[in-house]
PyMOL CGO cylinders between C-alpha atoms (Angstrom):
from pymol import cmd
from pymol.cgo import CYLINDER

trace = [
    CYLINDER, 23.34, 19.21, 54.15, 20.94, 19.98, 51.15, 0.3, 1, 1, 1, 1, 1, 1,
    CYLINDER, 20.94, 19.98, 51.15, 17.74, 18.63, 50.52, 0.3, 1, 1, 1, 1, 1, 1,
    CYLINDER, 17.74, 18.63, 50.52, 16.25, 17.98, 47.24, 0.3, 1, 1, 1, 1, 1, 1,
    CYLINDER, 16.25, 17.98, 47.24, 12.36, 17.70, 46.97, 0.3, 1, 1, 1, 1, 1, 1,
    CYLINDER, 12.36, 17.70, 46.97, 10.02, 18.10, 44.06, 0.3, 1, 1, 1, 1, 1, 1,
    CYLINDER, 10.02, 18.10, 44.06, 6.28, 18.72, 44.05, 0.3, 1, 1, 1, 1, 1, 1,
    CYLINDER, 6.28, 18.72, 44.05, 5.92, 15.41, 41.91, 0.3, 1, 1, 1, 1, 1, 1,
    CYLINDER, 5.92, 15.41, 41.91, 5.29, 11.81, 43.11, 0.3, 1, 1, 1, 1, 1, 1,
    CYLINDER, 5.29, 11.81, 43.11, 5.29, 8.53, 42.30, 0.3, 1, 1, 1, 1, 1, 1,
    CYLINDER, 5.29, 8.53, 42.30, 3.30, 5.32, 42.99, 0.3, 1, 1, 1, 1, 1, 1,
    CYLINDER, 3.30, 5.32, 42.99, 4.38, 2.24, 42.75, 0.3, 1, 1, 1, 1, 1, 1,
    CYLINDER, 4.38, 2.24, 42.75, 1.83, -0.62, 42.79, 0.3, 1, 1, 1, 1, 1, 1,
    CYLINDER, 1.83, -0.62, 42.79, 2.01, -4.22, 42.73, 0.3, 1, 1, 1, 1, 1, 1,
    CYLINDER, 2.01, -4.22, 42.73, 0.95, -4.90, 39.40, 0.3, 1, 1, 1, 1, 1, 1,
    CYLINDER, 0.95, -4.90, 39.40, 2.72, -1.54, 37.41, 0.3, 1, 1, 1, 1, 1, 1,
    CYLINDER, 2.72, -1.54, 37.41, 6.15, -0.61, 38.14, 0.3, 1, 1, 1, 1, 1, 1,
    CYLINDER, 6.15, -0.61, 38.14, 6.29, 2.40, 35.98, 0.3, 1, 1, 1, 1, 1, 1,
    CYLINDER, 6.29, 2.40, 35.98, 7.59, 5.69, 36.35, 0.3, 1, 1, 1, 1, 1, 1,
    CYLINDER, 7.59, 5.69, 36.35, 10.09, 7.90, 35.35, 0.3, 1, 1, 1, 1, 1, 1,
    CYLINDER, 10.09, 7.90, 35.35, 11.79, 11.46, 36.18, 0.3, 1, 1, 1, 1, 1, 1,
    CYLINDER, 11.79, 11.46, 36.18, 13.95, 13.34, 38.74, 0.3, 1, 1, 1, 1, 1, 1,
    CYLINDER, 13.95, 13.34, 38.74, 12.03, 12.53, 41.90, 0.3, 1, 1, 1, 1, 1, 1,
    CYLINDER, 12.03, 12.53, 41.90, 13.33, 13.47, 45.53, 0.3, 1, 1, 1, 1, 1, 1,
    CYLINDER, 13.33, 13.47, 45.53, 10.44, 12.51, 47.40, 0.3, 1, 1, 1, 1, 1, 1,
    CYLINDER, 10.44, 12.51, 47.40, 8.49, 9.09, 46.74, 0.3, 1, 1, 1, 1, 1, 1,
    CYLINDER, 8.49, 9.09, 46.74, 5.07, 8.01, 48.18, 0.3, 1, 1, 1, 1, 1, 1,
    CYLINDER, 5.07, 8.01, 48.18, 4.70, 4.21, 47.97, 0.3, 1, 1, 1, 1, 1, 1,
    CYLINDER, 4.70, 4.21, 47.97, 1.64, 2.19, 49.09, 0.3, 1, 1, 1, 1, 1, 1,
    CYLINDER, 1.64, 2.19, 49.09, 0.32, 2.29, 52.72, 0.3, 1, 1, 1, 1, 1, 1,
    CYLINDER, 0.32, 2.29, 52.72, 1.86, 0.69, 55.15, 0.3, 1, 1, 1, 1, 1, 1,
    CYLINDER, 1.86, 0.69, 55.15, 2.08, 0.31, 59.11, 0.3, 1, 1, 1, 1, 1, 1,
    CYLINDER, 2.08, 0.31, 59.11, 5.53, 0.62, 61.12, 0.3, 1, 1, 1, 1, 1, 1,
    CYLINDER, 5.53, 0.62, 61.12, 6.37, -2.48, 62.73, 0.3, 1, 1, 1, 1, 1, 1,
    CYLINDER, 6.37, -2.48, 62.73, 8.39, -2.50, 66.09, 0.3, 1, 1, 1, 1, 1, 1,
    CYLINDER, 8.39, -2.50, 66.09, 9.72, -6.17, 65.87, 0.3, 1, 1, 1, 1, 1, 1,
    CYLINDER, 9.72, -6.17, 65.87, 6.82, -7.31, 67.63, 0.3, 1, 1, 1, 1, 1, 1,
    CYLINDER, 6.82, -7.31, 67.63, 4.72, -10.02, 66.05, 0.3, 1, 1, 1, 1, 1, 1,
    CYLINDER, 4.72, -10.02, 66.05, 1.86, -8.50, 68.14, 0.3, 1, 1, 1, 1, 1, 1,
    CYLINDER, 1.86, -8.50, 68.14, 2.12, -5.32, 66.17, 0.3, 1, 1, 1, 1, 1, 1,
    CYLINDER, 2.12, -5.32, 66.17, 1.86, -7.09, 62.83, 0.3, 1, 1, 1, 1, 1, 1,
    CYLINDER, 1.86, -7.09, 62.83, -1.70, -6.17, 61.34, 0.3, 1, 1, 1, 1, 1, 1,
    CYLINDER, -1.70, -6.17, 61.34, -3.83, -9.01, 59.84, 0.3, 1, 1, 1, 1, 1, 1,
    CYLINDER, -3.83, -9.01, 59.84, -3.05, -8.08, 56.47, 0.3, 1, 1, 1, 1, 1, 1,
    CYLINDER, -3.05, -8.08, 56.47, 0.86, -7.73, 57.06, 0.3, 1, 1, 1, 1, 1, 1,
    CYLINDER, 0.86, -7.73, 57.06, 3.67, -10.25, 58.50, 0.3, 1, 1, 1, 1, 1, 1,
    CYLINDER, 3.67, -10.25, 58.50, 7.40, -9.61, 58.96, 0.3, 1, 1, 1, 1, 1, 1,
    CYLINDER, 7.40, -9.61, 58.96, 10.20, -9.92, 56.69, 0.3, 1, 1, 1, 1, 1, 1,
    CYLINDER, 10.20, -9.92, 56.69, 13.15, -11.34, 58.72, 0.3, 1, 1, 1, 1, 1, 1,
    CYLINDER, 13.15, -11.34, 58.72, 11.24, -10.36, 61.87, 0.3, 1, 1, 1, 1, 1, 1,
    CYLINDER, 11.24, -10.36, 61.87, 11.52, -6.72, 61.01, 0.3, 1, 1, 1, 1, 1, 1,
    CYLINDER, 11.52, -6.72, 61.01, 10.13, -5.61, 57.77, 0.3, 1, 1, 1, 1, 1, 1,
    CYLINDER, 10.13, -5.61, 57.77, 6.60, -5.37, 57.35, 0.3, 1, 1, 1, 1, 1, 1,
    CYLINDER, 6.60, -5.37, 57.35, 5.46, -7.11, 54.52, 0.3, 1, 1, 1, 1, 1, 1,
    CYLINDER, 5.46, -7.11, 54.52, 1.73, -7.69, 53.16, 0.3, 1, 1, 1, 1, 1, 1,
    CYLINDER, 1.73, -7.69, 53.16, 0.07, -10.93, 53.44, 0.3, 1, 1, 1, 1, 1, 1,
    CYLINDER, 0.07, -10.93, 53.44, -0.44, -11.00, 49.53, 0.3, 1, 1, 1, 1, 1, 1,
    CYLINDER, -0.44, -11.00, 49.53, 3.35, -10.53, 49.14, 0.3, 1, 1, 1, 1, 1, 1,
    CYLINDER, 3.35, -10.53, 49.14, 3.99, -13.30, 51.46, 0.3, 1, 1, 1, 1, 1, 1,
    CYLINDER, 3.99, -13.30, 51.46, 2.19, -16.05, 49.97, 0.3, 1, 1, 1, 1, 1, 1,
    CYLINDER, 2.19, -16.05, 49.97, 3.01, -15.23, 46.32, 0.3, 1, 1, 1, 1, 1, 1,
    CYLINDER, 3.01, -15.23, 46.32, 4.75, -18.24, 45.17, 0.3, 1, 1, 1, 1, 1, 1,
    CYLINDER, 4.75, -18.24, 45.17, 8.60, -17.89, 44.47, 0.3, 1, 1, 1, 1, 1, 1,
    CYLINDER, 8.60, -17.89, 44.47, 9.16, -18.13, 40.73, 0.3, 1, 1, 1, 1, 1, 1,
    CYLINDER, 9.16, -18.13, 40.73, 12.46, -16.92, 40.05, 0.3, 1, 1, 1, 1, 1, 1,
    CYLINDER, 12.46, -16.92, 40.05, 12.54, -16.53, 36.51, 0.3, 1, 1, 1, 1, 1, 1,
    CYLINDER, 12.54, -16.53, 36.51, 9.84, -14.38, 35.59, 0.3, 1, 1, 1, 1, 1, 1,
    CYLINDER, 9.84, -14.38, 35.59, 11.06, -13.07, 32.46, 0.3, 1, 1, 1, 1, 1, 1,
    CYLINDER, 11.06, -13.07, 32.46, 11.74, -16.83, 31.05, 0.3, 1, 1, 1, 1, 1, 1,
    CYLINDER, 11.74, -16.83, 31.05, 15.58, -15.83, 30.07, 0.3, 1, 1, 1, 1, 1, 1,
    CYLINDER, 15.58, -15.83, 30.07, 15.97, -18.61, 27.60, 0.3, 1, 1, 1, 1, 1, 1,
    CYLINDER, 15.97, -18.61, 27.60, 13.46, -17.11, 25.59, 0.3, 1, 1, 1, 1, 1, 1,
    CYLINDER, 13.46, -17.11, 25.59, 15.58, -13.76, 25.17, 0.3, 1, 1, 1, 1, 1, 1,
    CYLINDER, 15.58, -13.76, 25.17, 18.51, -14.37, 22.83, 0.3, 1, 1, 1, 1, 1, 1,
    CYLINDER, 18.51, -14.37, 22.83, 19.90, -11.41, 24.28, 0.3, 1, 1, 1, 1, 1, 1,
    CYLINDER, 19.90, -11.41, 24.28, 20.03, -12.17, 27.92, 0.3, 1, 1, 1, 1, 1, 1,
    CYLINDER, 20.03, -12.17, 27.92, 21.46, -15.52, 27.30, 0.3, 1, 1, 1, 1, 1, 1,
    CYLINDER, 21.46, -15.52, 27.30, 24.17, -14.17, 25.31, 0.3, 1, 1, 1, 1, 1, 1,
    CYLINDER, 24.17, -14.17, 25.31, 25.09, -11.91, 27.67, 0.3, 1, 1, 1, 1, 1, 1,
    CYLINDER, 25.09, -11.91, 27.67, 24.99, -14.73, 30.75, 0.3, 1, 1, 1, 1, 1, 1,
    CYLINDER, 24.99, -14.73, 30.75, 26.93, -17.04, 28.31, 0.3, 1, 1, 1, 1, 1, 1,
    CYLINDER, 26.93, -17.04, 28.31, 29.98, -14.37, 27.52, 0.3, 1, 1, 1, 1, 1, 1,
    CYLINDER, 29.98, -14.37, 27.52, 30.17, -14.18, 31.51, 0.3, 1, 1, 1, 1, 1, 1,
    CYLINDER, 30.17, -14.18, 31.51, 30.09, -17.78, 31.59, 0.3, 1, 1, 1, 1, 1, 1,
    CYLINDER, 30.09, -17.78, 31.59, 27.10, -17.54, 33.90, 0.3, 1, 1, 1, 1, 1, 1,
    CYLINDER, 27.10, -17.54, 33.90, 24.18, -20.16, 33.34, 0.3, 1, 1, 1, 1, 1, 1,
    CYLINDER, 24.18, -20.16, 33.34, 22.08, -20.97, 36.44, 0.3, 1, 1, 1, 1, 1, 1,
    CYLINDER, 22.08, -20.97, 36.44, 19.53, -18.09, 36.77, 0.3, 1, 1, 1, 1, 1, 1,
    CYLINDER, 19.53, -18.09, 36.77, 18.28, -17.55, 40.02, 0.3, 1, 1, 1, 1, 1, 1,
    CYLINDER, 18.28, -17.55, 40.02, 16.10, -14.80, 39.74, 0.3, 1, 1, 1, 1, 1, 1,
    CYLINDER, 16.10, -14.80, 39.74, 14.68, -12.68, 36.54, 0.3, 1, 1, 1, 1, 1, 1,
    CYLINDER, 14.68, -12.68, 36.54, 12.42, -9.72, 36.53, 0.3, 1, 1, 1, 1, 1, 1,
    CYLINDER, 12.42, -9.72, 36.53, 12.22, -6.06, 35.73, 0.3, 1, 1, 1, 1, 1, 1,
    CYLINDER, 12.22, -6.06, 35.73, 13.24, -3.23, 38.13, 0.3, 1, 1, 1, 1, 1, 1,
    CYLINDER, 13.24, -3.23, 38.13, 13.15, 0.10, 38.82, 0.3, 1, 1, 1, 1, 1, 1,
    CYLINDER, 13.15, 0.10, 38.82, 17.02, 1.61, 39.07, 0.3, 1, 1, 1, 1, 1, 1,
    CYLINDER, 17.02, 1.61, 39.07, 18.05, 4.53, 40.96, 0.3, 1, 1, 1, 1, 1, 1,
    CYLINDER, 18.05, 4.53, 40.96, 20.49, 6.89, 39.18, 0.3, 1, 1, 1, 1, 1, 1,
    CYLINDER, 20.49, 6.89, 39.18, 23.07, 9.39, 41.33, 0.3, 1, 1, 1, 1, 1, 1,
    CYLINDER, 23.07, 9.39, 41.33, 20.89, 12.27, 39.83, 0.3, 1, 1, 1, 1, 1, 1,
    CYLINDER, 20.89, 12.27, 39.83, 17.78, 10.93, 40.98, 0.3, 1, 1, 1, 1, 1, 1,
    CYLINDER, 17.78, 10.93, 40.98, 16.14, 9.67, 37.67, 0.3, 1, 1, 1, 1, 1, 1,
    CYLINDER, 16.14, 9.67, 37.67, 14.46, 6.20, 37.57, 0.3, 1, 1, 1, 1, 1, 1,
    CYLINDER, 14.46, 6.20, 37.57, 15.81, 3.54, 34.73, 0.3, 1, 1, 1, 1, 1, 1,
    CYLINDER, 15.81, 3.54, 34.73, 14.25, 0.42, 34.01, 0.3, 1, 1, 1, 1, 1, 1,
    CYLINDER, 14.25, 0.42, 34.01, 16.17, -2.55, 34.13, 0.3, 1, 1, 1, 1, 1, 1,
    CYLINDER, 16.17, -2.55, 34.13, 16.32, -6.19, 33.93, 0.3, 1, 1, 1, 1, 1, 1,
    CYLINDER, 16.32, -6.19, 33.93, 17.86, -7.45, 37.05, 0.3, 1, 1, 1, 1, 1, 1,
    CYLINDER, 17.86, -7.45, 37.05, 19.44, -11.04, 36.36, 0.3, 1, 1, 1, 1, 1, 1,
    CYLINDER, 19.44, -11.04, 36.36, 20.95, -12.89, 39.30, 0.3, 1, 1, 1, 1, 1, 1,
    CYLINDER, 20.95, -12.89, 39.30, 23.33, -15.95, 38.79, 0.3, 1, 1, 1, 1, 1, 1,
    CYLINDER, 23.33, -15.95, 38.79, 24.85, -18.26, 41.39, 0.3, 1, 1, 1, 1, 1, 1,
    CYLINDER, 24.85, -18.26, 41.39, 27.89, -15.98, 40.94, 0.3, 1, 1, 1, 1, 1, 1,
    CYLINDER, 27.89, -15.98, 40.94, 26.92, -12.50, 39.99, 0.3, 1, 1, 1, 1, 1, 1,
    CYLINDER, 26.92, -12.50, 39.99, 24.28, -9.61, 39.65, 0.3, 1, 1, 1, 1, 1, 1,
    CYLINDER, 24.28, -9.61, 39.65, 23.40, -8.48, 36.13, 0.3, 1, 1, 1, 1, 1, 1,
    CYLINDER, 23.40, -8.48, 36.13, 21.72, -5.14, 35.15, 0.3, 1, 1, 1, 1, 1, 1,
    CYLINDER, 21.72, -5.14, 35.15, 20.56, -4.78, 31.78, 0.3, 1, 1, 1, 1, 1, 1,
    CYLINDER, 20.56, -4.78, 31.78, 19.14, -1.72, 29.86, 0.3, 1, 1, 1, 1, 1, 1,
    CYLINDER, 19.14, -1.72, 29.86, 15.38, -2.70, 28.81, 0.3, 1, 1, 1, 1, 1, 1,
    CYLINDER, 15.38, -2.70, 28.81, 15.83, -0.15, 25.84, 0.3, 1, 1, 1, 1, 1, 1,
    CYLINDER, 15.83, -0.15, 25.84, 19.49, -1.18, 24.34, 0.3, 1, 1, 1, 1, 1, 1,
    CYLINDER, 19.49, -1.18, 24.34, 19.44, -4.81, 25.73, 0.3, 1, 1, 1, 1, 1, 1,
    CYLINDER, 19.44, -4.81, 25.73, 23.13, -4.05, 26.69, 0.3, 1, 1, 1, 1, 1, 1,
    CYLINDER, 23.13, -4.05, 26.69, 24.85, -4.69, 29.84, 0.3, 1, 1, 1, 1, 1, 1,
    CYLINDER, 24.85, -4.69, 29.84, 25.28, -2.08, 32.07, 0.3, 1, 1, 1, 1, 1, 1,
    CYLINDER, 25.28, -2.08, 32.07, 26.87, -3.54, 35.14, 0.3, 1, 1, 1, 1, 1, 1,
    CYLINDER, 26.87, -3.54, 35.14, 27.81, -6.68, 36.53, 0.3, 1, 1, 1, 1, 1, 1,
    CYLINDER, 27.81, -6.68, 36.53, 28.48, -7.55, 40.20, 0.3, 1, 1, 1, 1, 1, 1,
    CYLINDER, 28.48, -7.55, 40.20, 30.30, -10.41, 41.60, 0.3, 1, 1, 1, 1, 1, 1,
    CYLINDER, 30.30, -10.41, 41.60, 28.15, -11.76, 44.79, 0.3, 1, 1, 1, 1, 1, 1,
    CYLINDER, 28.15, -11.76, 44.79, 31.51, -11.87, 46.59, 0.3, 1, 1, 1, 1, 1, 1,
    CYLINDER, 31.51, -11.87, 46.59, 31.73, -7.96, 46.22, 0.3, 1, 1, 1, 1, 1, 1,
    CYLINDER, 31.73, -7.96, 46.22, 28.41, -7.22, 47.82, 0.3, 1, 1, 1, 1, 1, 1,
    CYLINDER, 28.41, -7.22, 47.82, 28.74, -6.37, 51.60, 0.3, 1, 1, 1, 1, 1, 1,
    CYLINDER, 28.74, -6.37, 51.60, 25.08, -5.90, 52.16, 0.3, 1, 1, 1, 1, 1, 1,
    CYLINDER, 25.08, -5.90, 52.16, 21.83, -5.11, 51.67, 0.3, 1, 1, 1, 1, 1, 1,
    CYLINDER, 21.83, -5.11, 51.67, 19.75, -1.86, 53.25, 0.3, 1, 1, 1, 1, 1, 1,
    CYLINDER, 19.75, -1.86, 53.25, 15.99, -1.93, 53.83, 0.3, 1, 1, 1, 1, 1, 1,
    CYLINDER, 15.99, -1.93, 53.83, 13.59, 0.03, 55.45, 0.3, 1, 1, 1, 1, 1, 1,
    CYLINDER, 13.59, 0.03, 55.45, 11.18, -1.34, 58.21, 0.3, 1, 1, 1, 1, 1, 1,
    CYLINDER, 11.18, -1.34, 58.21, 8.10, 0.09, 56.34, 0.3, 1, 1, 1, 1, 1, 1,
    CYLINDER, 8.10, 0.09, 56.34, 6.08, -2.02, 53.13, 0.3, 1, 1, 1, 1, 1, 1,
    CYLINDER, 6.08, -2.02, 53.13, 7.84, 0.38, 50.16, 0.3, 1, 1, 1, 1, 1, 1,
    CYLINDER, 7.84, 0.38, 50.16, 9.57, -1.46, 47.65, 0.3, 1, 1, 1, 1, 1, 1,
    CYLINDER, 9.57, -1.46, 47.65, 13.00, 0.11, 48.03, 0.3, 1, 1, 1, 1, 1, 1,
    CYLINDER, 13.00, 0.11, 48.03, 16.22, -1.80, 48.65, 0.3, 1, 1, 1, 1, 1, 1,
    CYLINDER, 16.22, -1.80, 48.65, 19.83, -0.98, 48.13, 0.3, 1, 1, 1, 1, 1, 1,
    CYLINDER, 19.83, -0.98, 48.13, 22.66, -3.13, 47.30, 0.3, 1, 1, 1, 1, 1, 1,
    CYLINDER, 22.66, -3.13, 47.30, 25.77, -1.96, 49.06, 0.3, 1, 1, 1, 1, 1, 1,
    CYLINDER, 25.77, -1.96, 49.06, 29.25, -2.60, 47.34, 0.3, 1, 1, 1, 1, 1, 1,
    CYLINDER, 29.25, -2.60, 47.34, 32.46, -1.13, 49.00, 0.3, 1, 1, 1, 1, 1, 1,
    CYLINDER, 32.46, -1.13, 49.00, 34.83, -1.52, 46.29, 0.3, 1, 1, 1, 1, 1, 1,
    CYLINDER, 34.83, -1.52, 46.29, 32.31, 0.25, 43.70, 0.3, 1, 1, 1, 1, 1, 1,
    CYLINDER, 32.31, 0.25, 43.70, 29.39, 2.79, 43.76, 0.3, 1, 1, 1, 1, 1, 1,
    CYLINDER, 29.39, 2.79, 43.76, 25.90, 1.20, 45.56, 0.3, 1, 1, 1, 1, 1, 1,
    CYLINDER, 25.90, 1.20, 45.56, 22.48, 0.28, 43.81, 0.3, 1, 1, 1, 1, 1, 1,
    CYLINDER, 22.48, 0.28, 43.81, 19.33, 1.55, 45.00, 0.3, 1, 1, 1, 1, 1, 1,
    CYLINDER, 19.33, 1.55, 45.00, 16.42, 0.12, 43.34, 0.3, 1, 1, 1, 1, 1, 1,
    CYLINDER, 16.42, 0.12, 43.34, 12.77, -0.62, 43.78, 0.3, 1, 1, 1, 1, 1, 1,
    CYLINDER, 12.77, -0.62, 43.78, 10.78, -3.77, 43.11, 0.3, 1, 1, 1, 1, 1, 1,
    CYLINDER, 10.78, -3.77, 43.11, 7.58, -5.34, 44.35, 0.3, 1, 1, 1, 1, 1, 1,
    CYLINDER, 7.58, -5.34, 44.35, 9.41, -8.69, 44.26, 0.3, 1, 1, 1, 1, 1, 1,
    CYLINDER, 9.41, -8.69, 44.26, 12.29, -7.01, 46.88, 0.3, 1, 1, 1, 1, 1, 1,
    CYLINDER, 12.29, -7.01, 46.88, 11.51, -9.90, 49.71, 0.3, 1, 1, 1, 1, 1, 1,
    CYLINDER, 11.51, -9.90, 49.71, 12.26, -12.78, 47.08, 0.3, 1, 1, 1, 1, 1, 1,
    CYLINDER, 12.26, -12.78, 47.08, 15.25, -10.71, 45.19, 0.3, 1, 1, 1, 1, 1, 1,
    CYLINDER, 15.25, -10.71, 45.19, 17.02, -10.09, 49.18, 0.3, 1, 1, 1, 1, 1, 1,
    CYLINDER, 17.02, -10.09, 49.18, 16.35, -13.78, 49.91, 0.3, 1, 1, 1, 1, 1, 1,
    CYLINDER, 16.35, -13.78, 49.91, 17.85, -15.07, 46.99, 0.3, 1, 1, 1, 1, 1, 1,
    CYLINDER, 17.85, -15.07, 46.99, 20.80, -12.67, 47.20, 0.3, 1, 1, 1, 1, 1, 1,
    CYLINDER, 20.80, -12.67, 47.20, 21.29, -14.10, 51.01, 0.3, 1, 1, 1, 1, 1, 1,
    CYLINDER, 21.29, -14.10, 51.01, 21.20, -17.85, 49.93, 0.3, 1, 1, 1, 1, 1, 1,
    CYLINDER, 21.20, -17.85, 49.93, 23.47, -17.43, 46.35, 0.3, 1, 1, 1, 1, 1, 1,
    CYLINDER, 23.47, -17.43, 46.35, 26.08, -15.04, 48.46, 0.3, 1, 1, 1, 1, 1, 1,
    CYLINDER, 26.08, -15.04, 48.46, 26.18, -17.98, 51.50, 0.3, 1, 1, 1, 1, 1, 1,
    CYLINDER, 26.18, -17.98, 51.50, 26.53, -20.98, 48.69, 0.3, 1, 1, 1, 1, 1, 1,
    CYLINDER, 26.53, -20.98, 48.69, 29.07, -19.01, 46.35, 0.3, 1, 1, 1, 1, 1, 1,
    CYLINDER, 29.07, -19.01, 46.35, 31.28, -17.59, 49.13, 0.3, 1, 1, 1, 1, 1, 1,
    CYLINDER, 31.28, -17.59, 49.13, 30.44, -19.52, 52.53, 0.3, 1, 1, 1, 1, 1, 1,
    CYLINDER, 30.44, -19.52, 52.53, 29.10, -16.20, 54.50, 0.3, 1, 1, 1, 1, 1, 1,
    CYLINDER, 29.10, -16.20, 54.50, 25.72, -14.96, 55.13, 0.3, 1, 1, 1, 1, 1, 1,
    CYLINDER, 25.72, -14.96, 55.13, 24.97, -11.35, 53.75, 0.3, 1, 1, 1, 1, 1, 1,
    CYLINDER, 24.97, -11.35, 53.75, 24.08, -8.64, 56.02, 0.3, 1, 1, 1, 1, 1, 1,
    CYLINDER, 24.08, -8.64, 56.02, 20.45, -7.68, 55.77, 0.3, 1, 1, 1, 1, 1, 1,
    CYLINDER, 20.45, -7.68, 55.77, 20.12, -4.10, 57.44, 0.3, 1, 1, 1, 1, 1, 1,
    CYLINDER, 20.12, -4.10, 57.44, 16.40, -2.59, 58.26, 0.3, 1, 1, 1, 1, 1, 1,
    CYLINDER, 16.40, -2.59, 58.26, 16.87, 1.11, 59.01, 0.3, 1, 1, 1, 1, 1, 1,
    CYLINDER, 16.87, 1.11, 59.01, 14.09, 3.61, 57.97, 0.3, 1, 1, 1, 1, 1, 1,
    CYLINDER, 14.09, 3.61, 57.97, 16.99, 5.93, 57.65, 0.3, 1, 1, 1, 1, 1, 1,
    CYLINDER, 16.99, 5.93, 57.65, 20.48, 4.70, 55.53, 0.3, 1, 1, 1, 1, 1, 1,
    CYLINDER, 20.48, 4.70, 55.53, 23.32, 5.92, 53.42, 0.3, 1, 1, 1, 1, 1, 1,
    CYLINDER, 23.32, 5.92, 53.42, 24.49, 4.91, 50.30, 0.3, 1, 1, 1, 1, 1, 1,
    CYLINDER, 24.49, 4.91, 50.30, 26.94, 5.88, 47.26, 0.3, 1, 1, 1, 1, 1, 1,
    CYLINDER, 26.94, 5.88, 47.26, 25.01, 7.25, 44.49, 0.3, 1, 1, 1, 1, 1, 1,
    CYLINDER, 25.01, 7.25, 44.49, 28.20, 7.35, 42.44, 0.3, 1, 1, 1, 1, 1, 1,
    CYLINDER, 28.20, 7.35, 42.44, 31.85, 7.39, 42.86, 0.3, 1, 1, 1, 1, 1, 1,
    CYLINDER, 31.85, 7.39, 42.86, 31.71, 10.60, 44.34, 0.3, 1, 1, 1, 1, 1, 1,
    CYLINDER, 31.71, 10.60, 44.34, 27.94, 11.36, 45.74, 0.3, 1, 1, 1, 1, 1, 1,
    CYLINDER, 27.94, 11.36, 45.74, 26.75, 9.69, 48.71, 0.3, 1, 1, 1, 1, 1, 1,
    CYLINDER, 26.75, 9.69, 48.71, 22.98, 10.17, 49.58, 0.3, 1, 1, 1, 1, 1, 1,
    CYLINDER, 22.98, 10.17, 49.58, 20.90, 9.38, 52.67, 0.3, 1, 1, 1, 1, 1, 1,
    CYLINDER, 20.90, 9.38, 52.67, 17.60, 7.93, 52.26, 0.3, 1, 1, 1, 1, 1, 1,
    CYLINDER, 17.60, 7.93, 52.26, 14.29, 8.51, 54.83, 0.3, 1, 1, 1, 1, 1, 1,
    CYLINDER, 14.29, 8.51, 54.83, 11.55, 6.85, 54.96, 0.3, 1, 1, 1, 1, 1, 1,
    CYLINDER, 11.55, 6.85, 54.96, 8.59, 8.23, 56.90, 0.3, 1, 1, 1, 1, 1, 1,
    CYLINDER, 8.59, 8.23, 56.90, 4.95, 6.57, 57.43, 0.3, 1, 1, 1, 1, 1, 1,
    CYLINDER, 4.95, 6.57, 57.43, 2.65, 9.18, 56.65, 0.3, 1, 1, 1, 1, 1, 1,
    CYLINDER, 2.65, 9.18, 56.65, -1.47, 8.91, 55.96, 0.3, 1, 1, 1, 1, 1, 1,
    CYLINDER, -1.47, 8.91, 55.96, -1.68, 6.66, 53.10, 0.3, 1, 1, 1, 1, 1, 1,
    CYLINDER, -1.68, 6.66, 53.10, 1.43, 5.64, 52.26, 0.3, 1, 1, 1, 1, 1, 1,
    CYLINDER, 1.43, 5.64, 52.26, 5.38, 5.99, 52.97, 0.3, 1, 1, 1, 1, 1, 1,
    CYLINDER, 5.38, 5.99, 52.97, 6.90, 9.66, 52.10, 0.3, 1, 1, 1, 1, 1, 1,
    CYLINDER, 6.90, 9.66, 52.10, 10.77, 8.53, 50.88, 0.3, 1, 1, 1, 1, 1, 1,
    CYLINDER, 10.77, 8.53, 50.88, 13.27, 11.69, 50.99, 0.3, 1, 1, 1, 1, 1, 1,
    CYLINDER, 13.27, 11.69, 50.99, 16.36, 11.67, 49.36, 0.3, 1, 1, 1, 1, 1, 1,
    CYLINDER, 16.36, 11.67, 49.36, 19.18, 13.99, 51.16, 0.3, 1, 1, 1, 1, 1, 1,
    CYLINDER, 19.18, 13.99, 51.16, 22.75, 14.98, 49.35, 0.3, 1, 1, 1, 1, 1, 1,
    CYLINDER, 22.75, 14.98, 49.35, 25.66, 14.07, 52.10, 0.3, 1, 1, 1, 1, 1, 1,
]
cmd.load_cgo(trace, "trace")
């Protein structure tokens, strides 16, 4: 197993998701480890699905769904119409991690049938995944912004967003409505994902002073 690490670090704040570069170690905002007990949640945190640490600021943030006003962007409506999708359940900008560890800004669209990733520079559709193809979503138990969408028939998607809780909730509810089964949501401070068709990586989360350290390992 080879370990990849750089000295550069990225801070993804609650109001800013900017970042670029080929990073193998990431420090996120400060968080406390939750041990699946309400007694271990601090006054500034609440559990998500009884497991993941979630800040109260995030907990009480109103769910808007469409944070981009999709109808006002012709290129987005054109992409959806071409695929026959009309009902947008969620829309926002996210950070998507490539197989080489680079971060790309993407528009994430979730409809009642599929997940879309759109390039913010070229306004082009990079990927469409049917909700029925998604097996599970992986998150850590800490207060970071990462989540991985696991797709057995394709390579997986690792992303970061300050609205990850809303994204996960929307995906679970949409999948249940579209396919009549409940999407698995797995919490672990270490999980594997297919970064590309032929590359498996493991992401590890560790609570450190001042934040959460994230390492990527090539399997």
